N, C-alpha and C positions, 0 to 999 in steps of 0.2 A: 600561438593562435588564440584568437578570442575565444574558441569555442571549448579550450583547454582549461581557461579559467573556473576557479569555484565560485560559487556564489558570492560568497564573502569579498572575494578578489576583485570580483567584475563590480561589485557595489563600490568598492574603495576606489578603483580605478574611474569608474563613470563621477564619483566625487571629485578626484582631482584633474578630471577633463582630459585624461589620457586618450579617451576616445569617448564617442557618444553612444546613447542608445541605438540610433539610426544604426550606426555601424556594427555593433555587436549583435543587435536583432537581424539584419543582414547575413552576418556570417551563419548564424544558426539556420536561417531560413535555405541558405545555400546547402548546408550540411544536411538538411533534411530532402530537399531537392536530391541530392545526390544518392543518400543512403536510405530513404525510406521506400523506395521501389523494391528494396530488397529485405530489410527489417520487419516492415508493415507494422512501425510503432505507431503510427499516427492514422487514425480513421479521418479525420477533417483536418486539413490544413489551412489557417486562415492568415495567409501571407499578406494580403492586403491591409487587412484589420491590423494586422501586428505592426506593419510600417507605418501606419497613421498613427498609433499609439505611441509608437517608440519616437515619432517626431514631436509628439505632443508632450512626451515625457521630457525630452530635451529642451523644450521650451519652459517646462514647469521648472526644471532644475536651473535652468538659468535665470529664472525669477527668484532662487532661494527657497524654494517652497517644496522640495524632494520629500516624498514620503520613504518609509522604510525600505521599500522594493523597488523604487524611482529608476525606471528604465530597464529591469532586468527581464529579460525573455524566458517564458517558463512554460511548460505544458501543462494541461488540464486533463485528467482521466475523464472520459466520455462517459461518466455517470454523474457529474455535475452539470445541471442545467444552466446554459449561458444564453443570455437573451440575445436574439436573432441570430443564433449560431446552432445548426443541428446539434442533436444530442441524441445519441441512439442506444445508450447501454449495449452495443455492440450486437444489437437484436434486430431482425427483419421486422418485428412487429412496430418497432420505433424508428425505421429506417430514413425515414423523412419527416420526423418530429422536430419541428422548430420552436424553442420555448419562448413565451411572451415576457419571461422573467427571469431574473438571474438569482442563483443559489446564494445563500449567505456568505459561505466560505468565497466563492470567486468574486462577490461584491467586495469583500473586506480586503482581498489580495489587489483587486483594481484599483481601490480607494488608496492603497499604499503605493500605488504605481507600477506595478507588475504588468510587463507586457506578454500577452497571450499568444503563444505561436499556434495553437490548436488544439485537438481534442486527440487524447492518445487510446489505442486500442486496449481491448481488456476481455476477459472471459463473458460471455452473454449474462447480462444481469449480474456480474460477479461471481458467477458459479462455477469455480474451477480453481485449479492449481497449477495451469500449464499454459494459459491464454492460448488453447487450441479449440476452445467451445465458441469463438465469436463468429457471427455470421458474416463479419467481413475478412476473416482469414486469419491464420496463424501469424503469431508474431515471433519473430527470431531472434534468440539471444545474441548479442555482439560477440560472447566470447566462443571459443573453439577448443574442442579437446587437443591436446598436444598431438601433432601428427594425424589429425582425423578432421576433414572437412564438413562432418555431418551437423546437420542444423539441429542445435539445443533449444529447448523452451526457455523461456525467461522466468518461469514461474507465474503464478497467478493470485489473485486476478488482475492486479495493478502491473501486468506484465508488460504493456505498451509504455508506461510511464516509466518502469525501470529500465528497458532496453531503450529508450530515448535519452535518458539520462546518463547512462552507462557509455553510450556511443557517442556522446556529445552533441545529441541534438538539442537539448535543452539544458539550461543551467541547472535546474529543480523541476520537480512536478507534484502535482497533488495524486494522493492515492486514496483507497478507502479500504478499510479491514474488517471484516467480518469474523473470520476465523484464522487468518494470517496472510490476507492478501496485500498488505504492506510488507510485513517483515520477510516472507518467504521469496517473494520475487527480489527485493534488495539484497538478500543471501545470493540468490542464483547469479545476480548480474555485478556482483561484486560493489555496492554501493550502500549508503545508510539508509534507513527508514525507521520512522517511528509511529506506533499506533499509541496516540494519546489515550487518556483515561475517557471511558464513556462518558458523554457529556460535556467534554470540554471542547469540542468542535460541533458548531451546528450542523444538524442533518436536512434542515429546510433547503429544499431545492435538490437534493440529492437522490436519484432514484433508487428506490427501497429495495433490499433484498430481504433483509432480518431485522427488523426494525430496532430490536432489543440488543442488536449487536454490532449493526453497523456504526462505524468511526470514521471520518475523514483524518488524513495525516499527511505529513510531507515526506518525499524521496528527494534525496542529493546525494552528491559524491562525498560529502563531509559530515559528521556530526554537526559542526556548527553551523553548516547551510540549513541542515533540518531544523537547526533550533532558532534561525532566524527566519525560517518560513512559517514555522509553527507560532510564533508570535503574531503573525499576521493572520493565519488561520485561525486561532482560538479566540472565545470570547463568549459571552452570553448573548443569547438569542431569545427574545421573546416569542418567537414565531414557532419555535422547537420546545414543547413541553418538556423534553427530556434533557435540554441544555441547564447548565450548573452555572449559578451566579457566583463565580469567584474570581478574583482579579487575576489577569493574564500578566505573569513577570517576564522579564527580559531574559530570554533562557540562555540565549549567548554568553551571557555574563556567568553562566555557570560551569563552562567549557574551560578547562584547565583549573578549576578549583582541586584544593587540597583533599584528598581522600584517605588523610591520617585518622584513625579510629572507626571508620566505616565497616560494619559486621556485612559480608556477602553469604548469603546461603546457598548451598549447593544441593538441589533435591535430589534424593535418591532414586527417585521413579524415574528421571530423564534418563538413566543408564537402561536404554531400551535394549530389549533382547535383539541380537542380529545386527545391532549398530555398528557402522564400519569403524574400523580401528582408527582412521582418519579422522573422523569426528570425535571420537574419545579423545585422540591426542591434541586436537585444536582446544577444546575445551580444556585438557588440563594445563595447555599454555596460556589460556586465558585465565584460569586460577593463578597460576605462578605470578603472571604479570600484574593481577590486583593485589595480589599478596606484596609484592615488590613496591607498589604504590602506597604501601601503609595500611591496607585493609586486614581485617581479620578474617578467616575463612572458617565457615561455620556449615556442619552437615543439618540438613533440614530434612523433612519428610511431607510430602503432599500426598497423602494417601488415596484421596480420590481421583487423582491426575489418570489414573488407568481408565477411569469412566469418561473422562473427557469428550474425547471423539465421537464416542457412542452417543452421548448426550446431546452433543452439539448437532450431529445429524438425525436426531429428532427433532430439536427446538427451531434449527434454521431452515429446514424444510416446511415446516408447519408454519413458521412466518412468511416463509415464500409463496405459499400456498394462497394465504390471504392478502398478501401484498399485489400478486399478480393477477388476482381475480378482477381487477381494473381494466385489465387489457383485455378488451370484448370484441373491439371493433366497432363500438357504438359513438364514443366521446372522440378518442384520439387514438393517432397510430393506424397501423394497416387495416383495412377491412376486405374481407372475402365476400362477395355478395351473396345471398342465398334468400330463398323465398320464405323460409321461417326463421324467426329469432334464434331459435336453439341451435339451428342448422348454420346460422351466421356466425354464432359464437364458437362452434365447434371449427368449422373450416378457416376462420380467423385465427385460432389459437394453434391450429394444426399446422398453417402454413407459416406463422408469425414467430412460433418458439420453436429453439433448438432441441435436440436430442436429451442433452443433460439438463436444461430448463425443465422439460416436460419429467424427465426422470424424478427430479426434485419436487417439482409441483405434486405428482402422484403419490410420494412417499409422505410429505406433508398432508395432502387430504386424506390419507388413509390413518394416520395417528390423532387426527384431530376427528375422525368420524365416530358416530355412536357407538359404543362398546369398546372402543380403543383410545379414547381421549384420556380417561384414568390410567390404562394399563401403560401406555407410553408417554404421550406429552406432559400429564401431572406428576408422574414419575421422574421424567427427565427435569423438569423444573424444581424438584426436590433436591435431586443429585447436583443441580447447576448451584443450590444452597451451600451444600456439602464442598464443593468445589470452592466456593468463596471463602468459607470458613477456613479451610487449609491454607489459603492464601493469609487471611486475617490473622492466624495464629502464627505462621510463619513470620509475618511482618512485626509481631510483638518482639521477635528475638533479633531479626536482621532488617538492615536497611534495604535490600535489594537481593534478587536472584540472579545468579548466572547459569545459562544453559546453552545449548546449542540451539540454532534458530531452524534448521531442518535437517532432517535424518541423512541426507544426501546432497551432493553437488547437483547441478541441473543435468537434466537426462534428455536424450536425443527426442526429437519430434517422432511421434509413432510408437515410442516406450510407453509402455503401461496403459496405453490408450483402450485397450480392450478390457480391461480390468479396473472398473470404477472404484474397489475397494483399496487397491494399491494407489488410485489417484490421492484417496480421501487421507490414505496415511502420512501424504507429504505435509499434512497439517498437524502431525501429531503433538510437536511441541509448542506450537502458537495457538492452538484452540484453548487450551485451559485459561489461558490470560484474558482471552476473549469473553468466555464465559463468566469469568470474575469480573469483568470491566476494568481492569487494572491496565496501566500503561505498559508497553514494552518497545524496545527499540533494536534493531539488528544493527551489527557493526561487522564489516570485513576484515578478517583476521587473518586469512593466509589462503594458500593454494592447496588443492589435493594432489595426487600423484599423475593425474591429467592435465594439470595446469588450470583448474577450474576453481573459482573463488568459493570459500567457504565462510560463514557468517556466526556470529556469537549473539544470543540474545540476553539482554538484561529486562528484568521486571522489576516493577517498583510499585510503591504503595499509591492508593489513589490520589491523583492531583500532585504527585511529587516528579512531576517529569523532570525537573531540575538535577534530582539525583541521577537521573538515568543520563541525562546530557553531560554531567562531571565524570560519571564513570565510562561512560561511552567514548568521550574525547581522551580518556587514559587508555583505553584498550587500544582506540585508533593511533594513540602516539605511541605505544609499545610495539605495536604490529607493523607500523610502518609500511602500511599497504600501499604501494605504488605502482601495481601491476595494471596493465591496461588491455582492454579487450582488442581482440583481432580486429573487428570491423569499429572503426570510429572515424569521426570527421578527421580529415587531413592524412588518413593512413591508407594504405595499397592493401586492400583486402584481397 
């Protein structure tokens, strides 16, 4: 089936004229029509535009002018502004917003010939670890526990993208990662996903959550596919003051590279209390795989890791409180009319924002308020500097770090929902890298006793995504992860 191809295989098939972009795009749209009513991975499906783009792409390829992603049907997280296509951030307050401009990342993907299938679901404004906070309904993970039909969460916030890629509804997808929102759902759904170095991909045209943390990145079924997509997404953008002007390499060329002599750090602090034995076992298996590939394993310490989650949940809500102040019912988005301006603000925001977004706005407003700014926000920024220093010192001794991606496999919808702290703990292994701005990739490494995927995370030096792709492809090859989700295109669920 065309929907079973990897991105790399699909591009090779298109190049050899084994099938057309119109054919592979139609196959994915048929899969979306069949499965999206169940999975709810897409908020908006742009079938007509996708077929038009596919036909145009076939004509472009026939002229010998094919781009890097020419004719490949992919999905876009509904946090990226897309010109003329509704962009909601999974929030009622932006439910009818149609941007008059294109984000830099999606513009680059289009320029390279990618075909957009639609906009994927997410936690509202990217705030969540389960994809249960979307105003457009929860996303379902296409995986099932062995002998259990309970609906599982796909992780968040990029759960729609992860679910769509895992279920074969798209060859690949864009995601964003603020505290683990690419890596954790990738692990939960048995796919690969990388958060690049902060500044590697432009944030211009991406709806902001926490501006000093947000970073776009690719999600796909293989490490090589992520490398191909990141090459198109990355690059300097003068419109983004945090964008870094560094050349973008051919990341896919790093896949399969020799690992001989590489030093891999194992942080002691990631042996979290109460961590399931299965997570420890898959971590040890990853260590053995990299050692067998020629790596030297080195024990390291990141002493301030234990403060990462607490620091994140001060910094991120503070920035969210500031960023979301613009949604007031005056300039764009939903408006609930009132006689007084203050009342208009209150009614609009009360109706437009969901419970989790309101919770984080209130936390953020509190820590930025007079009398608390120094006690909380300023102190959190100082601890953030110490977290970065830990990583910097570790990378003086090793080339990369290996850790688990998440403290558990996917859990059922409804579990942990009444305990925000339990939900926040899903990000315990991913948040420190976000606080430091370093790159991190999650690779599917095996299954737990219930038959659910588990991921391993590799963390690297700033702007050294190439080493992560080399290491990630080695882990991928050693793991031989070929398991498939229960709910997928062409399968009887």
